[in-house]
Backbone as a chain_set.jsonl record, in Angstrom:
{"seq": "MRMRKILLSIVMAFVPVLVFAQINVYTDNLVVVINGESLPSQEAEIVVQMDAEGRCTLLLKNFVLNAESYTMPIGNIMVADVLVTEENGVKNFSAKQDVYISVGDDTLLQWMGPMISPVPIELMGKMTDEKLYCTIDIDMTMMKVAVVFGSDFTATSLSNIEMYKEKDLIYDITGRKVDCVSISGLYIVNGKKYYIRK", "coords": {"N": [[0.821, -1.199, 0.0], [1.942, 1.224, 0.787], [3.915, 1.556, -1.166], [2.283, 1.904, -3.374], [1.133, 4.426, -2.839], [3.413, 6.009, -3.006], [4.114, 5.687, -5.725], [1.804, 6.79, -6.868], [2.024, 9.453, -5.976], [4.348, 10.219, -7.365], [3.498, 10.035, -10.038], [1.465, 12.001, -9.974], [3.027, 14.234, -9.583], [4.136, 14.626, -12.075], [1.957, 15.181, -13.682], [1.101, 18.002, -13.933], [3.144, 18.943, -15.627], [2.721, 17.467, -17.946], [0.159, 18.326, -18.618], [0.476, 21.074, -19.108], [2.345, 21.224, -21.121], [3.246, 22.452, -24.271], [3.181, 21.855, -27.672], [4.621, 22.762, -30.696], [4.879, 22.549, -34.203], [7.06, 23.539, -36.628], [7.512, 24.433, -39.997], [9.796, 25.386, -42.412], [12.13, 27.262, -44.51], [15.484, 26.116, -44.564], [18.731, 27.127, -44.221], [22.043, 26.281, -44.818], [25.41, 26.71, -43.931], [28.616, 25.677, -44.598], [31.782, 25.738, -43.329], [31.953, 28.382, -44.252], [30.868, 28.228, -46.807], [27.885, 28.496, -48.555], [25.085, 26.343, -48.777], [22.486, 25.025, -50.982], [19.156, 26.111, -50.136], [16.819, 24.281, -48.106], [13.731, 22.581, -47.314], [12.666, 22.231, -43.985], [11.904, 20.803, -40.735], [11.145, 21.812, -37.477], [10.496, 20.85, -34.22], [9.008, 22.155, -31.369], [8.79, 21.976, -27.939], [7.204, 23.378, -25.283], [7.454, 23.862, -21.772], [5.748, 24.178, -18.578], [7.333, 25.721, -17.01], [8.696, 27.692, -18.346], [10.673, 26.81, -20.089], [12.103, 25.166, -22.959], [12.232, 22.491, -25.408], [13.945, 21.853, -28.348], [13.739, 20.273, -31.489], [15.404, 19.472, -34.292], [14.531, 17.813, -37.009], [15.689, 14.988, -38.84], [18.082, 16.041, -40.088], [19.972, 16.94, -42.851], [22.871, 17.396, -44.772], [22.873, 18.892, -47.757], [24.55, 19.138, -50.603], [25.625, 20.105, -53.926], [27.295, 18.13, -54.942], [27.317, 16.086, -53.06], [25.541, 14.262, -50.463], [24.976, 14.346, -47.05], [23.714, 12.611, -44.497], [22.852, 13.688, -41.287], [21.227, 13.576, -38.852], [18.856, 13.548, -36.072], [18.696, 16.466, -34.252], [18.589, 17.421, -31.013], [17.891, 19.884, -28.664], [17.735, 20.464, -25.364], [16.046, 21.764, -22.414], [16.048, 24.613, -22.646], [16.122, 27.954, -21.793], [13.443, 30.266, -21.921], [12.4, 33.516, -22.667], [9.929, 36.115, -22.67], [8.868, 38.828, -24.689], [6.907, 41.465, -25.705], [5.053, 39.682, -26.9], [6.679, 37.912, -28.253], [8.656, 35.075, -28.026], [11.877, 34.606, -26.815], [14.98, 32.851, -27.061], [17.991, 31.132, -26.085], [20.912, 29.056, -26.125], [23.796, 27.241, -25.101], [25.445, 24.396, -25.467], [26.551, 20.935, -25.203], [25.405, 18.475, -27.406], [23.737, 15.369, -28.108], [23.411, 13.623, -31.101], [20.835, 11.929, -32.652], [19.791, 9.028, -34.59], [18.114, 9.548, -37.728], [14.747, 9.383, -39.152], [14.687, 7.717, -41.436], [15.589, 4.538, -41.871], [17.243, 3.362, -43.706], [19.31, 5.028, -44.333], [22.696, 6.002, -43.594], [23.307, 7.517, -40.803], [25.301, 10.155, -39.783], [25.62, 11.709, -37.482], [25.272, 10.351, -34.872], [27.724, 9.065, -34.7], [29.601, 11.012, -34.229], [28.86, 12.296, -31.961], [29.17, 13.578, -28.561], [28.303, 16.892, -29.765], [29.371, 20.31, -29.707], [27.057, 22.955, -29.579], [25.624, 26.132, -30.472], [22.82, 27.953, -29.929], [20.281, 30.183, -30.91], [17.326, 32.221, -30.967], [13.912, 33.104, -31.878], [10.358, 33.033, -31.375], [6.865, 32.706, -32.206], [3.498, 31.496, -31.856], [2.963, 30.932, -34.485], [5.299, 31.251, -36.004], [8.793, 30.574, -36.37], [12.124, 31.45, -35.847], [15.479, 30.67, -36.002], [18.995, 30.291, -35.237], [21.608, 27.984, -35.524], [24.696, 27.04, -34.491], [26.995, 24.62, -35.198], [29.599, 22.679, -34.085], [31.44, 20.489, -35.65], [33.984, 19.497, -35.46], [35.583, 18.529, -37.779], [34.34, 20.199, -39.492], [32.745, 23.409, -39.537], [29.476, 24.199, -38.981], [26.864, 26.278, -39.837], [23.558, 27.009, -39.244], [20.509, 28.317, -40.406], [17.207, 28.754, -39.668], [14.148, 29.566, -41.044], [13.08, 33.05, -41.216], [14.137, 36.183, -39.836], [11.62, 37.471, -38.29], [11.149, 39.741, -36.796], [13.016, 41.583, -37.398], [14.357, 44.497, -39.051], [13.961, 44.817, -42.536], [16.608, 43.669, -44.574], [17.069, 43.86, -47.232], [17.918, 46.012, -48.737], [20.595, 46.493, -47.956], [22.892, 47.848, -48.628], [22.35, 50.541, -48.311], [22.813, 51.017, -45.672], [25.461, 50.668, -45.167], [27.429, 52.48, -44.343], [27.007, 53.127, -41.672], [26.592, 50.702, -40.401], [28.066, 47.728, -39.019], [29.28, 45.177, -40.827], [29.866, 41.772, -41.246], [31.198, 38.869, -42.877], [30.47, 35.308, -42.815], [32.851, 34.168, -42.088], [34.018, 35.984, -40.497], [35.248, 38.2, -41.573], [35.335, 41.691, -42.168], [33.042, 43.404, -44.234], [32.284, 45.74, -46.835], [29.942, 45.902, -48.287], [27.129, 43.827, -49.181], [27.569, 41.323, -51.447], [26.812, 38.835, -52.379], [24.214, 36.356, -51.802], [23.728, 35.043, -48.508], [24.916, 34.098, -45.185], [25.341, 36.641, -42.798], [26.848, 38.796, -40.362], [25.421, 41.437, -38.853], [25.85, 44.315, -37.173], [26.344, 42.744, -34.89], [24.356, 40.784, -34.957], [23.039, 37.788, -36.448], [22.16, 37.304, -39.848], [20.384, 35.992, -42.63], [20.9, 36.969, -45.821], [19.334, 37.814, -48.788], [20.144, 38.492, -52.135]], "CA": [[0.0, 0.0, 0.0], [2.834, 2.387, 0.847], [4.528, 1.669, -2.502], [1.251, 2.43, -4.268], [1.037, 5.864, -2.566], [4.625, 6.647, -3.544], [3.967, 5.718, -7.183], [0.752, 7.747, -7.193], [2.538, 10.818, -5.79], [5.291, 10.479, -8.469], [2.688, 10.286, -11.234], [0.793, 13.288, -9.808], [4.026, 15.294, -9.724], [4.375, 14.856, -13.5], [0.719, 15.556, -14.372], [1.097, 19.395, -14.382], [4.066, 19.107, -16.754], [2.071, 16.92, -19.128], [-1.01, 19.133, -18.947], [0.847, 22.398, -19.583], [3.31, 21.175, -22.215], [2.696, 22.9, -25.546], [4.038, 21.401, -28.764], [4.42, 23.403, -31.998], [5.702, 22.035, -35.291], [7.318, 24.614, -37.582], [8.125, 24.035, -41.262], [10.281, 26.595, -43.074], [13.39, 27.067, -45.222], [16.687, 25.931, -43.76], [19.937, 27.458, -44.971], [23.215, 25.718, -44.152], [26.711, 27.188, -44.388], [29.686, 24.808, -44.101], [33.091, 26.381, -43.466], [31.815, 29.612, -45.022], [30.229, 28.005, -48.116], [26.443, 28.336, -48.416], [24.464, 25.269, -49.545], [21.12, 25.376, -51.398], [18.194, 26.006, -49.038], [15.962, 23.098, -48.124], [12.634, 22.667, -46.368], [12.958, 21.447, -42.787], [10.902, 20.841, -39.68], [11.616, 21.873, -36.094], [9.441, 20.649, -33.236], [9.32, 22.856, -30.119], [7.91, 21.641, -26.82], [7.317, 24.303, -24.154], [6.903, 23.356, -20.523], [5.075, 25.191, -17.76], [8.333, 26.471, -16.252], [9.385, 28.651, -19.21], [11.797, 26.188, -20.798], [11.639, 24.426, -24.127], [13.091, 21.529, -26.089], [13.84, 22.0, -29.795], [14.185, 19.101, -32.227], [15.565, 19.591, -35.744], [14.368, 16.425, -37.438], [16.246, 14.461, -40.092], [18.989, 17.054, -40.64], [20.824, 16.41, -43.922], [23.648, 18.381, -45.515], [22.657, 18.655, -49.189], [25.339, 19.948, -51.528], [25.431, 19.647, -55.308], [28.088, 16.931, -55.24], [27.176, 15.039, -52.045], [24.508, 14.362, -49.431], [25.467, 13.754, -45.81], [22.682, 12.565, -43.458], [23.4, 13.938, -39.954], [20.337, 12.956, -37.87], [17.963, 14.398, -35.288], [19.427, 17.286, -33.29], [17.681, 17.869, -29.963], [18.461, 20.783, -27.66], [16.76, 20.426, -24.277], [16.158, 22.639, -21.245], [16.419, 25.948, -23.122], [15.365, 29.002, -21.107], [12.682, 31.121, -22.836], [11.851, 34.756, -22.109], [8.934, 36.678, -23.597], [8.801, 40.281, -24.757], [5.985, 41.924, -26.756], [4.424, 38.548, -27.574], [7.69, 37.09, -28.939], [9.475, 34.284, -27.108], [13.295, 34.588, -27.186], [15.694, 31.766, -26.402], [19.372, 30.882, -26.49], [21.55, 27.985, -25.367], [25.127, 26.805, -25.525], [25.607, 23.11, -24.798], [26.915, 19.775, -26.006], [24.205, 17.676, -27.658], [23.878, 14.086, -28.777], [22.597, 13.552, -32.312], [20.296, 10.576, -32.813], [19.526, 8.638, -35.982], [16.891, 10.09, -38.303], [13.629, 8.463, -39.354], [14.943, 6.784, -42.53], [16.509, 3.507, -41.37], [18.135, 2.933, -44.774], [20.434, 5.957, -44.425], [23.727, 5.916, -42.57], [23.308, 8.812, -40.139], [26.658, 10.434, -39.299], [25.596, 12.399, -36.196], [25.548, 9.526, -33.695], [29.138, 8.658, -34.67], [30.463, 12.124, -33.798], [28.286, 12.913, -30.761], [28.398, 14.813, -28.523], [28.863, 18.037, -30.485], [29.006, 21.596, -29.122], [26.196, 23.811, -30.403], [25.16, 27.4, -29.928], [21.49, 28.138, -30.494], [19.541, 31.379, -30.492], [16.209, 32.477, -31.857], [12.673, 33.693, -31.385], [9.198, 32.337, -31.923], [5.487, 32.916, -31.799], [2.804, 30.239, -32.141], [2.916, 30.707, -35.934], [6.574, 31.471, -36.704], [10.032, 30.296, -35.64], [13.394, 31.819, -36.48], [16.602, 30.356, -35.119], [20.3, 29.977, -35.8], [22.297, 26.928, -34.774], [26.092, 26.837, -34.879], [27.374, 23.259, -34.809], [31.035, 22.438, -34.246], [31.635, 19.072, -35.916], [35.433, 19.323, -35.474], [36.09, 18.553, -39.15], [33.692, 21.306, -40.193], [31.887, 24.313, -38.78], [28.194, 24.259, -39.674], [25.947, 27.321, -39.379], [22.215, 26.71, -39.735], [19.496, 29.351, -40.188], [15.864, 28.244, -39.931], [13.18, 30.649, -41.162], [13.625, 34.398, -41.376], [13.964, 36.986, -38.63], [10.364, 38.181, -38.523], [11.077, 40.985, -36.041], [14.121, 42.464, -37.806], [14.173, 45.38, -40.19], [14.382, 44.167, -43.778], [17.974, 43.997, -44.967], [17.207, 43.676, -48.673], [18.679, 47.149, -49.249], [21.604, 46.675, -46.913], [23.915, 48.792, -49.075], [21.985, 51.861, -47.798], [23.238, 51.164, -44.286], [26.835, 50.206, -45.004], [28.304, 53.454, -43.7], [26.844, 53.145, -40.222], [26.511, 49.357, -39.866], [29.228, 46.857, -39.067], [28.853, 43.966, -41.519], [30.912, 40.763, -41.357], [30.743, 37.628, -43.485], [30.411, 34.216, -41.851], [34.209, 33.836, -41.64], [34.46, 37.026, -39.581], [35.879, 39.324, -42.279], [34.485, 42.872, -42.338], [32.747, 43.694, -45.634], [31.68, 47.055, -47.034], [28.575, 45.696, -48.753], [26.782, 42.437, -49.438], [27.599, 41.1, -52.893], [26.128, 37.578, -52.693], [23.335, 35.877, -50.734], [24.386, 34.196, -47.521], [24.861, 34.486, -43.783], [26.164, 37.788, -42.438], [26.679, 39.364, -39.032], [25.19, 42.871, -38.998], [25.759, 44.91, -35.838], [26.36, 41.712, -33.868], [23.286, 39.815, -35.111], [23.157, 36.966, -37.652], [21.067, 37.404, -40.811], [20.546, 35.415, -43.962], [20.527, 38.055, -46.71], [19.166, 37.436, -50.191], [20.418, 39.578, -53.077]], "C": [[0.865, 1.264, 0.0], [3.491, 2.638, -0.514], [3.534, 2.275, -3.491], [1.094, 3.944, -4.089], [2.235, 6.617, -3.125], [4.522, 6.772, -5.058], [2.912, 6.737, -7.608], [1.246, 9.185, -7.044], [3.543, 11.184, -6.877], [4.526, 10.816, -9.738], [2.021, 11.658, -11.149], [1.772, 14.454, -9.94], [4.268, 15.627, -11.185], [3.138, 15.31, -14.255], [0.716, 17.02, -14.793], [2.001, 19.63, -15.577], [3.41, 18.617, -18.037], [0.907, 17.791, -19.574], [-0.603, 20.448, -19.599], [1.887, 22.386, -20.7], [2.612, 21.577, -23.51], [3.681, 22.491, -26.634], [3.637, 22.129, -30.044], [5.371, 22.771, -33.001], [5.82, 23.14, -36.339], [7.984, 24.03, -38.821], [8.523, 25.311, -41.998], [11.551, 26.245, -43.84], [14.542, 26.976, -44.237], [17.879, 26.212, -44.66], [21.135, 26.98, -44.161], [24.473, 26.301, -44.784], [27.778, 26.294, -43.751], [31.017, 25.474, -44.389], [33.029, 27.604, -44.383], [31.145, 29.461, -46.367], [28.751, 27.692, -47.928], [25.925, 27.226, -49.328], [23.074, 25.706, -49.993], [20.158, 25.215, -50.223], [17.33, 24.768, -49.219], [14.821, 23.311, -47.141], [12.942, 21.759, -45.184], [11.858, 21.645, -41.766], [11.596, 20.895, -38.322], [10.406, 21.769, -35.179], [9.89, 21.324, -31.942], [8.293, 22.445, -29.073], [8.212, 22.586, -25.667], [6.785, 23.622, -22.91], [6.331, 24.513, -19.706], [6.06, 26.08, -17.015], [9.152, 27.43, -17.113], [10.625, 28.101, -19.878], [11.246, 25.408, -21.982], [12.691, 23.43, -24.592], [12.854, 21.713, -27.574], [14.418, 20.761, -30.462], [14.206, 19.421, -33.718], [15.593, 18.183, -36.285], [15.052, 16.152, -38.773], [17.134, 15.472, -40.81], [19.956, 16.394, -41.625], [21.572, 17.572, -44.559], [23.544, 18.03, -46.992], [23.484, 19.624, -50.015], [25.101, 19.404, -52.927], [26.136, 18.317, -55.555], [27.945, 15.819, -54.208], [25.986, 15.318, -51.127], [25.05, 13.656, -48.198], [24.35, 13.782, -44.761], [23.326, 12.724, -42.074], [22.535, 13.29, -38.876], [19.432, 13.959, -37.196], [18.776, 15.135, -34.237], [18.427, 17.833, -32.272], [18.442, 18.708, -28.944], [17.408, 20.938, -26.566], [17.056, 21.488, -23.222], [16.653, 24.038, -21.611], [15.518, 26.982, -22.454], [14.726, 29.933, -22.133], [12.202, 32.354, -22.073], [10.882, 35.33, -23.136], [8.924, 38.191, -23.505], [7.933, 40.67, -25.949], [5.395, 40.777, -27.571], [5.377, 37.644, -28.332], [8.532, 36.384, -27.885], [10.902, 34.23, -27.642], [14.0, 33.478, -26.42], [17.132, 31.699, -26.903], [19.945, 29.785, -25.599], [22.918, 27.7, -25.958], [25.4, 25.525, -24.756], [26.113, 22.049, -25.763], [25.664, 18.926, -26.18], [24.593, 16.349, -28.316], [22.925, 14.065, -29.956], [22.142, 12.115, -32.48], [20.03, 10.291, -34.291], [18.209, 9.252, -36.436], [15.869, 9.001, -38.551], [13.897, 7.399, -40.418], [16.009, 5.778, -42.099], [17.485, 3.014, -42.446], [19.356, 3.837, -44.921], [21.437, 5.706, -43.311], [23.894, 7.306, -41.96], [24.647, 9.034, -39.46], [26.682, 11.008, -37.87], [25.904, 11.536, -34.989], [27.013, 9.093, -33.583], [30.049, 9.759, -34.142], [29.946, 12.819, -32.543], [29.202, 12.689, -29.567], [29.095, 15.928, -29.301], [28.453, 19.326, -29.786], [28.135, 22.398, -30.092], [25.938, 25.122, -29.668], [23.882, 27.738, -30.676], [20.921, 29.455, -30.014], [18.407, 31.619, -31.472], [15.028, 33.093, -31.161], [11.503, 32.988, -32.042], [7.901, 32.936, -31.402], [4.803, 31.577, -32.054], [2.832, 29.902, -33.63], [4.288, 30.669, -36.604], [7.743, 31.173, -35.784], [11.206, 30.753, -36.487], [14.491, 31.412, -35.514], [17.865, 30.093, -35.923], [20.939, 28.929, -34.901], [23.709, 26.827, -35.343], [26.53, 25.498, -34.312], [28.857, 23.069, -35.098], [31.258, 20.941, -34.397], [33.117, 18.723, -36.057], [36.001, 19.429, -36.881], [35.487, 19.69, -39.959], [32.855, 22.124, -39.229], [30.608, 24.507, -39.591], [27.335, 25.34, -39.027], [24.599, 27.077, -40.049], [21.304, 27.894, -39.419], [18.153, 28.77, -40.609], [14.89, 29.413, -39.951], [13.855, 31.985, -41.397], [13.294, 35.2, -40.128], [12.754, 37.901, -38.812], [10.232, 39.464, -37.72], [12.145, 41.982, -36.464], [13.693, 43.375, -38.943], [14.674, 44.657, -41.433], [15.778, 44.623, -44.162], [18.167, 43.831, -46.477], [17.98, 44.813, -49.318], [19.815, 47.493, -48.298], [22.694, 47.661, -47.323], [23.635, 50.21, -48.554], [22.597, 52.108, -46.422], [24.722, 50.916, -44.086], [27.749, 51.21, -44.303], [28.185, 53.41, -42.183], [26.826, 51.746, -39.598], [27.841, 48.626, -39.967], [28.766, 45.529, -39.65], [30.058, 43.043, -41.664], [30.352, 39.56, -42.091], [30.864, 36.522, -42.442], [31.797, 33.794, -41.361], [34.777, 34.899, -40.707], [35.166, 38.2, -40.234], [34.887, 40.471, -42.434], [34.295, 43.125, -43.829], [32.075, 45.064, -45.718], [30.24, 46.954, -47.502], [28.37, 44.215, -49.034], [26.725, 42.23, -50.948], [26.905, 39.813, -53.298], [25.221, 37.203, -51.528], [24.133, 35.02, -49.767], [24.2, 34.714, -46.113], [25.808, 35.639, -43.535], [25.889, 38.171, -40.984], [26.565, 40.875, -39.234], [24.946, 43.435, -37.604], [25.596, 43.846, -34.745], [25.253, 40.679, -33.952], [23.431, 39.084, -36.438], [21.929, 37.14, -38.541], [21.415, 36.585, -42.039], [20.027, 36.481, -44.928], [20.467, 37.552, -48.138], [19.44, 38.663, -51.045], [19.398, 39.555, -54.193]], "O": [[0.566, 2.239, -0.689], [3.607, 3.78, -0.958], [3.915, 3.072, -4.349], [0.939, 4.668, -5.072], [2.096, 7.72, -3.652], [4.806, 7.831, -5.617], [3.098, 7.461, -8.587], [0.936, 10.04, -7.874], [3.598, 12.345, -7.283], [4.864, 11.772, -10.437], [2.008, 12.402, -12.13], [1.384, 15.542, -10.365], [4.572, 16.772, -11.517], [3.261, 15.787, -15.383], [0.354, 17.294, -15.938], [1.67, 20.428, -16.454], [3.518, 19.256, -19.084], [0.69, 17.976, -20.772], [-1.256, 20.898, -20.541], [2.273, 23.451, -21.181], [1.518, 21.098, -23.808], [4.878, 22.754, -26.525], [2.47, 22.119, -30.434], [6.528, 22.492, -32.685], [4.817, 23.617, -36.869], [8.91, 23.226, -38.712], [7.702, 26.208, -42.188], [12.0, 25.099, -43.832], [14.57, 27.665, -43.218], [18.021, 25.614, -45.726], [21.229, 27.243, -42.962], [24.591, 26.377, -46.007], [27.844, 26.167, -42.529], [31.35, 25.744, -45.543], [33.933, 27.836, -45.186], [30.87, 30.465, -47.025], [28.396, 26.743, -47.23], [26.278, 27.169, -50.506], [22.529, 26.664, -49.443], [20.311, 24.303, -49.41], [17.138, 24.277, -50.331], [14.931, 24.134, -46.231], [13.426, 20.642, -45.365], [11.002, 22.52, -41.9], [12.516, 20.123, -38.051], [9.424, 22.495, -35.334], [11.006, 21.101, -31.471], [7.086, 22.552, -29.29], [9.322, 22.603, -25.136], [5.793, 22.895, -22.965], [6.424, 25.676, -20.101], [5.66, 27.095, -16.445], [10.186, 27.93, -16.669], [11.54, 28.858, -20.201], [10.073, 25.037, -22.006], [13.863, 23.51, -24.226], [11.709, 21.729, -28.026], [15.463, 20.258, -30.05], [13.158, 19.617, -34.334], [16.547, 17.438, -36.059], [15.003, 16.961, -39.7], [16.956, 15.727, -42.001], [20.655, 15.436, -41.294], [20.981, 18.61, -44.853], [24.06, 17.003, -47.431], [23.149, 20.805, -50.113], [24.455, 18.37, -53.098], [25.63, 17.472, -56.294], [28.406, 14.704, -54.452], [25.498, 16.444, -51.03], [25.522, 12.521, -48.274], [24.06, 14.835, -44.194], [24.242, 11.978, -41.729], [23.051, 12.528, -38.059], [19.255, 15.079, -37.676], [19.464, 14.515, -33.427], [17.534, 18.606, -32.618], [19.487, 18.305, -28.433], [16.325, 21.473, -26.805], [18.158, 22.032, -23.149], [17.557, 24.577, -20.972], [14.293, 26.893, -22.54], [15.374, 30.343, -23.096], [11.666, 32.244, -20.971], [11.003, 35.061, -24.331], [8.965, 38.77, -22.419], [8.197, 40.25, -27.075], [5.253, 40.885, -28.789], [4.937, 36.701, -28.989], [9.056, 37.016, -26.967], [11.119, 33.852, -28.793], [13.662, 33.197, -25.271], [17.443, 32.154, -28.004], [19.514, 29.61, -24.46], [23.159, 27.892, -27.15], [25.567, 25.553, -23.537], [26.104, 22.239, -26.979], [24.94, 18.68, -25.214], [25.624, 16.232, -28.98], [21.762, 14.445, -29.827], [22.955, 11.191, -32.454], [20.044, 11.195, -35.126], [17.298, 9.453, -35.632], [16.089, 7.839, -38.207], [13.384, 6.286, -40.311], [17.185, 6.121, -41.977], [18.451, 2.321, -42.128], [20.334, 3.455, -45.564], [21.076, 5.256, -42.224], [24.551, 8.169, -42.543], [25.086, 8.21, -38.657], [27.653, 10.814, -37.138], [26.715, 11.931, -34.15], [27.486, 8.79, -32.488], [31.147, 9.478, -33.661], [30.52, 13.815, -32.104], [29.946, 11.709, -29.547], [30.313, 15.914, -29.473], [27.319, 19.441, -29.32], [28.446, 22.501, -31.279], [26.019, 25.211, -28.443], [23.865, 27.799, -31.905], [21.062, 29.808, -28.843], [18.501, 31.272, -32.65], [15.114, 33.544, -30.019], [11.633, 32.418, -33.126], [7.84, 33.563, -30.345], [5.469, 30.614, -32.433], [2.736, 28.733, -34.005], [4.416, 30.096, -37.686], [7.707, 31.468, -34.589], [11.274, 30.478, -37.685], [14.445, 31.766, -34.335], [17.824, 29.731, -37.099], [20.824, 28.985, -33.676], [23.892, 26.56, -36.531], [26.45, 25.263, -33.107], [29.311, 23.276, -36.223], [31.265, 20.205, -33.41], [33.456, 17.74, -36.716], [36.81, 20.315, -37.157], [36.039, 20.1, -40.979], [32.327, 21.611, -38.242], [30.654, 24.928, -40.746], [27.106, 25.32, -37.818], [24.514, 26.954, -41.271], [21.319, 28.415, -38.304], [17.977, 28.348, -41.752], [14.811, 30.171, -38.984], [15.038, 32.053, -41.731], [12.302, 34.936, -39.449], [12.855, 38.97, -39.414], [9.284, 40.218, -37.94], [12.185, 43.101, -35.954], [12.776, 43.056, -39.7], [15.691, 43.966, -41.388], [16.099, 45.809, -44.088], [19.295, 43.68, -46.947], [18.634, 44.61, -50.341], [19.973, 48.644, -47.89], [23.352, 48.248, -46.464], [24.566, 50.995, -48.374], [22.867, 53.249, -46.047], [25.203, 50.949, -42.953], [28.757, 50.809, -43.72], [29.171, 53.635, -41.482], [27.024, 51.614, -38.39], [28.636, 48.869, -40.876], [27.955, 44.831, -39.042], [31.121, 43.451, -42.132], [29.169, 39.248, -41.956], [31.306, 36.766, -41.319], [31.908, 33.133, -40.328], [35.881, 34.746, -40.186], [35.635, 39.103, -39.542], [33.73, 40.25, -42.79], [35.252, 43.07, -44.602], [31.387, 45.49, -44.791], [29.409, 47.799, -47.168], [29.33, 43.449, -49.114], [25.939, 42.873, -51.644], [26.452, 39.693, -54.436], [25.42, 37.664, -50.404], [25.093, 34.355, -50.155], [23.43, 35.643, -45.872], [26.948, 35.626, -44.001], [24.813, 37.893, -40.454], [27.495, 41.515, -39.725], [23.971, 43.085, -36.939], [24.82, 44.018, -33.804], [25.196, 39.778, -33.115], [23.881, 39.659, -37.429], [20.797, 37.127, -38.058], [22.576, 36.492, -42.439], [18.857, 36.857, -44.869], [21.412, 36.945, -48.641], [19.006, 39.763, -50.704], [19.451, 40.391, -55.095]]}, "num_chains": 1, "name": "protein.A"}
């Protein structure tokens, strides 16, 4: 009888977490840059689970590096226990941690991520119930991978970035200062990462 009460109290402790967990599935364009070289964009899915304590878990499902000459299946990248703050209806988050990459859904592919786990990542982004924007920097030792999911829906449009080049500090993904944006890709503008289309 005592064991039954203990089990019941454990289950009841988890009920609020289950009741208040919110799961959103976001589908958007994913842009990948490997060692400074931008790959063609692809459609991807990120699942976000919010808990009642203001933390979330993000899962980038079936991550694959698709270049013109090769395809490298990486796997499922999950970042857990990410602190979320909210301002003006937008949830902001960031994390820096080592993560384990699990195999993707397709059992016929040889997923590389589990062989090189754990990998250090740096994640930052923002979301609403309808939209998610995030950047993920993945250090795979042999290569540095920068991932941008979606577009920064709260940022000023940077399509005419040449107008701002005199007052803005613009760096390419390798850290070199540039005077203007000549090709599409990832850039750091005034300390923030943007994917800029020309």
